[in-house]
PDB file of N, CA, C and O in Angstrom:
ATOM      1  N   MET A   1      26.249 -18.542 -27.015  1.00  0.00           N
ATOM      2  CA  MET A   1      25.925 -17.412 -26.154  1.00  0.00           C
ATOM      3  C   MET A   1      24.647 -17.672 -25.358  1.00  0.00           C
ATOM      4  O   MET A   1      24.563 -17.298 -24.188  1.00  0.00           O
ATOM      5  N   THR A   2      23.650 -18.311 -25.978  1.00  0.00           N
ATOM      6  CA  THR A   2      22.405 -18.574 -25.258  1.00  0.00           C
ATOM      7  C   THR A   2      22.611 -19.607 -24.163  1.00  0.00           C
ATOM      8  O   THR A   2      21.957 -19.547 -23.122  1.00  0.00           O
ATOM      9  N   LYS A   3      23.523 -20.563 -24.392  1.00  0.00           N
ATOM     10  CA  LYS A   3      23.810 -21.544 -23.347  1.00  0.00           C
ATOM     11  C   LYS A   3      24.479 -20.878 -22.150  1.00  0.00           C
ATOM     12  O   LYS A   3      24.240 -21.252 -21.002  1.00  0.00           O
ATOM     13  N   LEU A   4      25.316 -19.892 -22.432  1.00  0.00           N
ATOM     14  CA  LEU A   4      25.989 -19.168 -21.363  1.00  0.00           C
ATOM     15  C   LEU A   4      24.988 -18.363 -20.539  1.00  0.00           C
ATOM     16  O   LEU A   4      25.085 -18.311 -19.313  1.00  0.00           O
ATOM     17  N   LYS A   5      24.031 -17.741 -21.214  1.00  0.00           N
ATOM     18  CA  LYS A   5      22.992 -16.989 -20.504  1.00  0.00           C
ATOM     19  C   LYS A   5      22.155 -17.916 -19.631  1.00  0.00           C
ATOM     20  O   LYS A   5      21.831 -17.584 -18.491  1.00  0.00           O
ATOM     21  N   ALA A   6      21.809 -19.076 -20.171  1.00  0.00           N
ATOM     22  CA  ALA A   6      21.023 -20.040 -19.407  1.00  0.00           C
ATOM     23  C   ALA A   6      21.815 -20.570 -18.219  1.00  0.00           C
ATOM     24  O   ALA A   6      21.249 -20.842 -17.160  1.00  0.00           O
ATOM     25  N   LEU A   7      23.110 -20.715 -18.395  1.00  0.00           N
ATOM     26  CA  LEU A   7      23.959 -21.216 -17.320  1.00  0.00           C
ATOM     27  C   LEU A   7      23.998 -20.246 -16.142  1.00  0.00           C
ATOM     28  O   LEU A   7      24.000 -20.674 -14.987  1.00  0.00           O
ATOM     29  N   PHE A   8      24.030 -18.949 -16.424  1.00  0.00           N
ATOM     30  CA  PHE A   8      24.091 -17.955 -15.358  1.00  0.00           C
ATOM     31  C   PHE A   8      22.715 -17.532 -14.860  1.00  0.00           C
ATOM     32  O   PHE A   8      22.614 -16.922 -13.795  1.00  0.00           O
ATOM     33  N   ALA A   9      21.677 -17.832 -15.586  1.00  0.00           N
ATOM     34  CA  ALA A   9      20.331 -17.424 -15.181  1.00  0.00           C
ATOM     35  C   ALA A   9      19.839 -18.228 -13.987  1.00  0.00           C
ATOM     36  O   ALA A   9      19.158 -17.681 -13.121  1.00  0.00           O
ATOM     37  N   VAL A  10      20.163 -19.493 -13.922  1.00  0.00           N
ATOM     38  CA  VAL A  10      19.666 -20.349 -12.839  1.00  0.00           C
ATOM     39  C   VAL A  10      20.204 -19.913 -11.483  1.00  0.00           C
ATOM     40  O   VAL A  10      19.403 -19.754 -10.562  1.00  0.00           O
ATOM     41  N   PRO A  11      21.499 -19.710 -11.297  1.00  0.00           N
ATOM     42  CA  PRO A  11      21.969 -19.244  -9.984  1.00  0.00           C
ATOM     43  C   PRO A  11      21.467 -17.843  -9.638  1.00  0.00           C
ATOM     44  O   PRO A  11      21.212 -17.540  -8.473  1.00  0.00           O
ATOM     45  N   ALA A  12      21.328 -17.004 -10.641  1.00  0.00           N
ATOM     46  CA  ALA A  12      20.840 -15.650 -10.375  1.00  0.00           C
ATOM     47  C   ALA A  12      19.402 -15.689  -9.883  1.00  0.00           C
ATOM     48  O   ALA A  12      19.047 -14.957  -8.960  1.00  0.00           O
ATOM     49  N   LEU A  13      18.582 -16.519 -10.477  1.00  0.00           N
ATOM     50  CA  LEU A  13      17.192 -16.646 -10.029  1.00  0.00           C
ATOM     51  C   LEU A  13      17.112 -17.269  -8.640  1.00  0.00           C
ATOM     52  O   LEU A  13      16.242 -16.903  -7.850  1.00  0.00           O
ATOM     53  N   ALA A  14      17.996 -18.192  -8.336  1.00  0.00           N
ATOM     54  CA  ALA A  14      17.993 -18.809  -7.013  1.00  0.00           C
ATOM     55  C   ALA A  14      18.340 -17.787  -5.937  1.00  0.00           C
ATOM     56  O   ALA A  14      17.725 -17.783  -4.871  1.00  0.00           O
ATOM     57  N   VAL A  15      19.300 -16.937  -6.198  1.00  0.00           N
ATOM     58  CA  VAL A  15      19.684 -15.899  -5.233  1.00  0.00           C
ATOM     59  C   VAL A  15      18.569 -14.874  -5.086  1.00  0.00           C
ATOM     60  O   VAL A  15      18.297 -14.410  -3.979  1.00  0.00           O
ATOM     61  N   ALA A  16      17.929 -14.520  -6.179  1.00  0.00           N
ATOM     62  CA  ALA A  16      16.852 -13.530  -6.135  1.00  0.00           C
ATOM     63  C   ALA A  16      15.654 -14.059  -5.365  1.00  0.00           C
ATOM     64  O   ALA A  16      14.996 -13.295  -4.658  1.00  0.00           O
ATOM     65  N   SER A  17      15.357 -15.340  -5.485  1.00  0.00           N
ATOM     66  CA  SER A  17      14.195 -15.884  -4.788  1.00  0.00           C
ATOM     67  C   SER A  17      14.445 -15.993  -3.287  1.00  0.00           C
ATOM     68  O   SER A  17      13.502 -15.891  -2.503  1.00  0.00           O
ATOM     69  N   VAL A  18      15.680 -16.197  -2.875  1.00  0.00           N
ATOM     70  CA  VAL A  18      15.990 -16.264  -1.445  1.00  0.00           C
ATOM     71  C   VAL A  18      15.808 -14.897  -0.805  1.00  0.00           C
ATOM     72  O   VAL A  18      15.246 -14.801   0.286  1.00  0.00           O
ATOM     73  N   SER A  19      16.267 -13.849  -1.452  1.00  0.00           N
ATOM     74  CA  SER A  19      16.136 -12.517  -0.870  1.00  0.00           C
ATOM     75  C   SER A  19      14.703 -12.016  -0.932  1.00  0.00           C
ATOM     76  O   SER A  19      14.347 -11.100  -0.191  1.00  0.00           O
ATOM     77  N   ALA A  20      13.885 -12.578  -1.780  1.00  0.00           N
ATOM     78  CA  ALA A  20      12.491 -12.153  -1.875  1.00  0.00           C
ATOM     79  C   ALA A  20      11.689 -12.612  -0.662  1.00  0.00           C
ATOM     80  O   ALA A  20      10.651 -12.025  -0.357  1.00  0.00           O
ATOM     81  N   HIS A  21      12.143 -13.635   0.026  1.00  0.00           N
ATOM     82  CA  HIS A  21      11.424 -14.166   1.175  1.00  0.00           C
ATOM     83  C   HIS A  21      12.021 -13.708   2.501  1.00  0.00           C
ATOM     84  O   HIS A  21      11.797 -14.341   3.533  1.00  0.00           O
ATOM     85  N   ALA A  22      12.766 -12.634   2.481  1.00  0.00           N
ATOM     86  CA  ALA A  22      13.378 -12.128   3.703  1.00  0.00           C
ATOM     87  C   ALA A  22      12.310 -11.505   4.600  1.00  0.00           C
ATOM     88  O   ALA A  22      11.310 -10.982   4.108  1.00  0.00           O
ATOM     89  N   ALA A  23      12.521 -11.560   5.897  1.00  0.00           N
ATOM     90  CA  ALA A  23      11.575 -10.989   6.855  1.00  0.00           C
ATOM     91  C   ALA A  23      11.655  -9.465   6.816  1.00  0.00           C
ATOM     92  O   ALA A  23      12.739  -8.889   6.715  1.00  0.00           O
ATOM     93  N   VAL A  24      10.500  -8.831   6.896  1.00  0.00           N
ATOM     94  CA  VAL A  24      10.421  -7.377   6.858  1.00  0.00           C
ATOM     95  C   VAL A  24       9.965  -6.891   8.227  1.00  0.00           C
ATOM     96  O   VAL A  24       9.006  -7.419   8.789  1.00  0.00           O
ATOM     97  N   ASP A  25      10.647  -5.890   8.761  1.00  0.00           N
ATOM     98  CA  ASP A  25      10.294  -5.336  10.063  1.00  0.00           C
ATOM     99  C   ASP A  25       9.049  -4.468   9.926  1.00  0.00           C
ATOM    100  O   ASP A  25       9.059  -3.478   9.194  1.00  0.00           O
ATOM    101  N   VAL A  26       7.972  -4.834  10.629  1.00  0.00           N
ATOM    102  CA  VAL A  26       6.703  -4.110  10.512  1.00  0.00           C
ATOM    103  C   VAL A  26       6.289  -3.467  11.831  1.00  0.00           C
ATOM    104  O   VAL A  26       5.130  -3.083  11.986  1.00  0.00           O
ATOM    105  N   THR A  27       7.200  -3.342  12.774  1.00  0.00           N
ATOM    106  CA  THR A  27       6.822  -2.773  14.066  1.00  0.00           C
ATOM    107  C   THR A  27       6.436  -1.307  13.937  1.00  0.00           C
ATOM    108  O   THR A  27       5.567  -0.838  14.672  1.00  0.00           O
ATOM    109  N   ALA A  28       7.053  -0.583  13.032  1.00  0.00           N
ATOM    110  CA  ALA A  28       6.703   0.828  12.851  1.00  0.00           C
ATOM    111  C   ALA A  28       5.338   0.972  12.196  1.00  0.00           C
ATOM    112  O   ALA A  28       4.651   1.968  12.419  1.00  0.00           O
ATOM    113  N   LEU A  29       4.940   0.007  11.404  1.00  0.00           N
ATOM    114  CA  LEU A  29       3.646   0.077  10.726  1.00  0.00           C
ATOM    115  C   LEU A  29       2.491  -0.230  11.668  1.00  0.00           C
ATOM    116  O   LEU A  29       1.382   0.262  11.457  1.00  0.00           O
ATOM    117  N   ASP A  30       2.724  -1.027  12.696  1.00  0.00           N
ATOM    118  CA  ASP A  30       1.649  -1.390  13.614  1.00  0.00           C
ATOM    119  C   ASP A  30       1.121  -0.186  14.376  1.00  0.00           C
ATOM    120  O   ASP A  30      -0.077  -0.111  14.651  1.00  0.00           O
ATOM    121  N   GLY A  31       1.970   0.739  14.716  1.00  0.00           N
ATOM    122  CA  GLY A  31       1.547   1.911  15.474  1.00  0.00           C
ATOM    123  C   GLY A  31       0.812   2.942  14.645  1.00  0.00           C
ATOM    124  O   GLY A  31       0.115   3.795  15.194  1.00  0.00           O
ATOM    125  N   THR A  32       0.954   2.878  13.343  1.00  0.00           N
ATOM    126  CA  THR A  32       0.333   3.897  12.495  1.00  0.00           C
ATOM    127  C   THR A  32      -1.058   3.514  12.012  1.00  0.00           C
ATOM    128  O   THR A  32      -1.715   4.316  11.349  1.00  0.00           O
ATOM    129  N   LYS A  33      -1.519   2.319  12.326  1.00  0.00           N
ATOM    130  CA  LYS A  33      -2.840   1.893  11.860  1.00  0.00           C
ATOM    131  C   LYS A  33      -3.937   2.791  12.407  1.00  0.00           C
ATOM    132  O   LYS A  33      -4.852   3.165  11.673  1.00  0.00           O
ATOM    133  N   ALA A  34      -3.859   3.141  13.675  1.00  0.00           N
ATOM    134  CA  ALA A  34      -4.881   3.997  14.277  1.00  0.00           C
ATOM    135  C   ALA A  34      -4.832   5.402  13.689  1.00  0.00           C
ATOM    136  O   ALA A  34      -5.874   6.019  13.466  1.00  0.00           O
ATOM    137  N   ASP A  35      -3.638   5.906  13.440  1.00  0.00           N
ATOM    138  CA  ASP A  35      -3.508   7.244  12.854  1.00  0.00           C
ATOM    139  C   ASP A  35      -4.096   7.294  11.447  1.00  0.00           C
ATOM    140  O   ASP A  35      -4.780   8.251  11.086  1.00  0.00           O
ATOM    141  N   VAL A  36      -3.830   6.276  10.670  1.00  0.00           N
ATOM    142  CA  VAL A  36      -4.353   6.232   9.303  1.00  0.00           C
ATOM    143  C   VAL A  36      -5.866   6.109   9.324  1.00  0.00           C
ATOM    144  O   VAL A  36      -6.547   6.742   8.518  1.00  0.00           O
ATOM    145  N   ALA A  37      -6.398   5.310  10.227  1.00  0.00           N
ATOM    146  CA  ALA A  37      -7.851   5.169  10.334  1.00  0.00           C
ATOM    147  C   ALA A  37      -8.493   6.483  10.760  1.00  0.00           C
ATOM    148  O   ALA A  37      -9.568   6.829  10.271  1.00  0.00           O
ATOM    149  N   LEU A  38      -7.857   7.213  11.654  1.00  0.00           N
ATOM    150  CA  LEU A  38      -8.392   8.496  12.107  1.00  0.00           C
ATOM    151  C   LEU A  38      -8.407   9.521  10.973  1.00  0.00           C
ATOM    152  O   LEU A  38      -9.393  10.237  10.799  1.00  0.00           O
ATOM    153  N   VAL A  39      -7.346   9.593  10.219  1.00  0.00           N
ATOM    154  CA  VAL A  39      -7.292  10.530   9.092  1.00  0.00           C
ATOM    155  C   VAL A  39      -8.313  10.132   8.029  1.00  0.00           C
ATOM    156  O   VAL A  39      -8.976  10.998   7.458  1.00  0.00           O
ATOM    157  N   GLY A  40      -8.446   8.854   7.760  1.00  0.00           N
ATOM    158  CA  GLY A  40      -9.432   8.387   6.787  1.00  0.00           C
ATOM    159  C   GLY A  40     -10.849   8.717   7.208  1.00  0.00           C
ATOM    160  O   GLY A  40     -11.666   9.125   6.382  1.00  0.00           O
ATOM    161  N   ALA A  41     -11.146   8.544   8.485  1.00  0.00           N
ATOM    162  CA  ALA A  41     -12.481   8.875   8.987  1.00  0.00           C
ATOM    163  C   ALA A  41     -12.741  10.372   8.900  1.00  0.00           C
ATOM    164  O   ALA A  41     -13.857  10.786   8.587  1.00  0.00           O
ATOM    165  N   ALA A  42     -11.735  11.185   9.172  1.00  0.00           N
ATOM    166  CA  ALA A  42     -11.900  12.638   9.087  1.00  0.00           C
ATOM    167  C   ALA A  42     -12.148  13.077   7.645  1.00  0.00           C
ATOM    168  O   ALA A  42     -13.002  13.928   7.397  1.00  0.00           O
ATOM    169  N   VAL A  43     -11.420  12.513   6.708  1.00  0.00           N
ATOM    170  CA  VAL A  43     -11.623  12.854   5.294  1.00  0.00           C
ATOM    171  C   VAL A  43     -13.006  12.413   4.839  1.00  0.00           C
ATOM    172  O   VAL A  43     -13.681  13.141   4.112  1.00  0.00           O
ATOM    173  N   PHE A  44     -13.431  11.234   5.257  1.00  0.00           N
ATOM    174  CA  PHE A  44     -14.758  10.743   4.895  1.00  0.00           C
ATOM    175  C   PHE A  44     -15.842  11.635   5.484  1.00  0.00           C
ATOM    176  O   PHE A  44     -16.843  11.907   4.820  1.00  0.00           O
ATOM    177  N   ALA A  45     -15.662  12.093   6.715  1.00  0.00           N
ATOM    178  CA  ALA A  45     -16.640  12.985   7.341  1.00  0.00           C
ATOM    179  C   ALA A  45     -16.725  14.312   6.595  1.00  0.00           C
ATOM    180  O   ALA A  45     -17.817  14.855   6.429  1.00  0.00           O
ATOM    181  N   VAL A  46     -15.605  14.834   6.149  1.00  0.00           N
ATOM    182  CA  VAL A  46     -15.619  16.086   5.384  1.00  0.00           C
ATOM    183  C   VAL A  46     -16.345  15.884   4.058  1.00  0.00           C
ATOM    184  O   VAL A  46     -17.120  16.747   3.647  1.00  0.00           O
ATOM    185  N   LEU A  47     -16.110  14.771   3.390  1.00  0.00           N
ATOM    186  CA  LEU A  47     -16.802  14.502   2.130  1.00  0.00           C
ATOM    187  C   LEU A  47     -18.309  14.392   2.331  1.00  0.00           C
ATOM    188  O   LEU A  47     -19.082  14.908   1.524  1.00  0.00           O
ATOM    189  N   ILE A  48     -18.728  13.729   3.391  1.00  0.00           N
ATOM    190  CA  ILE A  48     -20.158  13.605   3.688  1.00  0.00           C
ATOM    191  C   ILE A  48     -20.743  14.973   4.010  1.00  0.00           C
ATOM    192  O   ILE A  48     -21.854  15.279   3.577  1.00  0.00           O
ATOM    193  N   ALA A  49     -20.022  15.801   4.760  1.00  0.00           N
ATOM    194  CA  ALA A  49     -20.516  17.136   5.107  1.00  0.00           C
ATOM    195  C   ALA A  49     -20.661  18.006   3.863  1.00  0.00           C
ATOM    196  O   ALA A  49     -21.649  18.728   3.732  1.00  0.00           O
ATOM    197  N   VAL A  50     -19.713  17.952   2.964  1.00  0.00           N
ATOM    198  CA  VAL A  50     -19.789  18.740   1.728  1.00  0.00           C
ATOM    199  C   VAL A  50     -20.954  18.262   0.870  1.00  0.00           C
ATOM    200  O   VAL A  50     -21.695  19.081   0.325  1.00  0.00           O
ATOM    201  N   ALA A  51     -21.124  16.960   0.745  1.00  0.00           N
ATOM    202  CA  ALA A  51     -22.235  16.427  -0.046  1.00  0.00           C
ATOM    203  C   ALA A  51     -23.569  16.814   0.577  1.00  0.00           C
ATOM    204  O   ALA A  51     -24.502  17.171  -0.142  1.00  0.00           O
ATOM    205  N   GLY A  52     -23.675  16.748   1.894  1.00  0.00           N
ATOM    206  CA  GLY A  52     -24.912  17.153   2.570  1.00  0.00           C
ATOM    207  C   GLY A  52     -25.197  18.630   2.393  1.00  0.00           C
ATOM    208  O   GLY A  52     -26.345  19.019   2.176  1.00  0.00           O
ATOM    209  N   PHE A  53     -24.173  19.454   2.481  1.00  0.00           N
ATOM    210  CA  PHE A  53     -24.343  20.898   2.294  1.00  0.00           C
ATOM    211  C   PHE A  53     -24.829  21.207   0.883  1.00  0.00           C
ATOM    212  O   PHE A  53     -25.726  22.030   0.700  1.00  0.00           O
ATOM    213  N   LYS A  54     -24.240  20.549  -0.117  1.00  0.00           N
ATOM    214  CA  LYS A  54     -24.672  20.768  -1.499  1.00  0.00           C
ATOM    215  C   LYS A  54     -26.109  20.296  -1.702  1.00  0.00           C
ATOM    216  O   LYS A  54     -26.878  20.935  -2.420  1.00  0.00           O
ATOM    217  N   TYR A  55     -26.473  19.182  -1.071  1.00  0.00           N
ATOM    218  CA  TYR A  55     -27.825  18.640  -1.193  1.00  0.00           C
ATOM    219  C   TYR A  55     -28.844  19.586  -0.563  1.00  0.00           C
ATOM    220  O   TYR A  55     -29.906  19.817  -1.140  1.00  0.00           O
ATOM    221  N   ILE A  56     -28.540  20.130   0.601  1.00  0.00           N
ATOM    222  CA  ILE A  56     -29.455  21.053   1.282  1.00  0.00           C
ATOM    223  C   ILE A  56     -29.585  22.348   0.490  1.00  0.00           C
ATOM    224  O   ILE A  56     -30.686  22.887   0.383  1.00  0.00           O
ATOM    225  N   ARG A  57     -28.500  22.856  -0.064  1.00  0.00           N
ATOM    226  CA  ARG A  57     -28.573  24.093  -0.865  1.00  0.00           C
ATOM    227  C   ARG A  57     -29.417  23.893  -2.114  1.00  0.00           C
ATOM    228  O   ARG A  57     -30.118  24.808  -2.546  1.00  0.00           O
ATOM    229  N   ARG A  58     -29.351  22.706  -2.692  1.00  0.00           N
ATOM    230  CA  ARG A  58     -30.143  22.434  -3.885  1.00  0.00           C
ATOM    231  C   ARG A  58     -31.631  22.380  -3.544  1.00  0.00           C
ATOM    232  O   ARG A  58     -32.463  22.784  -4.356  1.00  0.00           O
ATOM    233  N   LEU A  59     -31.976  21.888  -2.361  1.00  0.00           N
ATOM    234  CA  LEU A  59     -33.382  21.808  -1.957  1.00  0.00           C
ATOM    235  C   LEU A  59     -33.971  23.178  -1.658  1.00  0.00           C
ATOM    236  O   LEU A  59     -35.168  23.393  -1.848  1.00  0.00           O
ATOM    237  N   LEU A  60     -33.148  24.101  -1.195  1.00  0.00           N
ATOM    238  CA  LEU A  60     -33.656  25.438  -0.875  1.00  0.00           C
ATOM    239  C   LEU A  60     -33.697  26.220  -2.121  1.00  0.00           C
ATOM    240  O   LEU A  60     -34.093  27.385  -2.105  1.00  0.00           O
TER     241      LEU A  60
END
């Protein structure tokens, strides 16, 4: 039984490795880089504003 498993494992791994190197379409991802950066910057600005507000309230 183990020889049979080994016999079928080699072709299965060969087929799996070929499909792992297939080309992936990334044209839709290229356009979203600016949107993601804009949202990230907005979230970071809100975090900085909240931290600054808490810091100023603590000083007063």
